[in-house]
N, C-alpha and C positions, 0 to 999 in steps of 0.2 A: 437583774442582769448578772450572768455568771462570768467569773474570771477564768474558769476552766476552759482550756483550749485542747482539743483532742489532737494528739500527735498522729500524723499520717505516715511517718516513716518508721522503718524497722531498723534500729541501729545494728542489731546482730546481722541482718541481711547485708547491710553495707560493709560491715567488717568482713563477712564471708566473701563478698565481691572483691574487695581490695586485696585480701590475703590470697585468694585464688588467682587473681590477675598477676600478682607478684610471683606466685609459684609458676605460673605459665611463662612469664618473662624469664625467670631464672633457670628454668628446666633445660634449655639447650646448651648451657655452659658445659664444656667437655671435662674429661678426667674425673668423673664421678662427683664433681662439685655441684653440677646441676641436678644430679640424682638426689643428693643429700638435701640441698637447699630447696629445690623445686618440689621434690617428692614430699619432704617434711611439711612444707607450707601447704601442699595440696591435701595432706591428711588432716591438718588443722582446719583447713577450709571446708573439708567434707563434714567434719563434726559441726562446724558453725552453720553449714547449709541445713543440716537436719534440725538443729535448734531453731534457726530462723524460719524454716518452713513450718514447724509446729507453732511458733509464735504468730506467724502470719495467718495461718489457717484459723487460729483461735481468735484473731481479730477480723474475721470475715474477709480474708484475702488481702488485707492491706499490707503493702511492702513486699509483695511476692516477686516483682520483676527483678530486683537485684539478686534474689535467691536463684532464679532460673539462670541468669547469666553466670553466677558463681558456679552452679552445678555444671554448666557447659564448660567453663574454664577448667574445672577439676577433671572432667572427663577428657578434655583435650590434653591436659598435662599427663594423665595416666596413660593415654594412648601414645603420646610422644615418648614417654619412658619405656613403654612396652616395645617400641620399635628401635630402641637404642639411644634415645635422647638423654643427654647428660653423661653418657659413658663413652661414646665414640669420639675420637679426636677430630 
């Protein structure tokens, strides 16, 4: 009997998910605060998304779902910033 238990989660994917969600939530704050906070967090989340996606694909696709949601949150944040989110009063 083996005591080894395979982990099914991808911690990097969950980190990307929460950082991207926080960036999306902070992005609408006006006076460039949302642009700096939300935009900065979304850039960090984008890097984490790439790392988590590569890790998930190396593990036969385990832990991909949070990566997909994180990527969507990053794209929504960038879309919001491109139409003036975080800068307009």
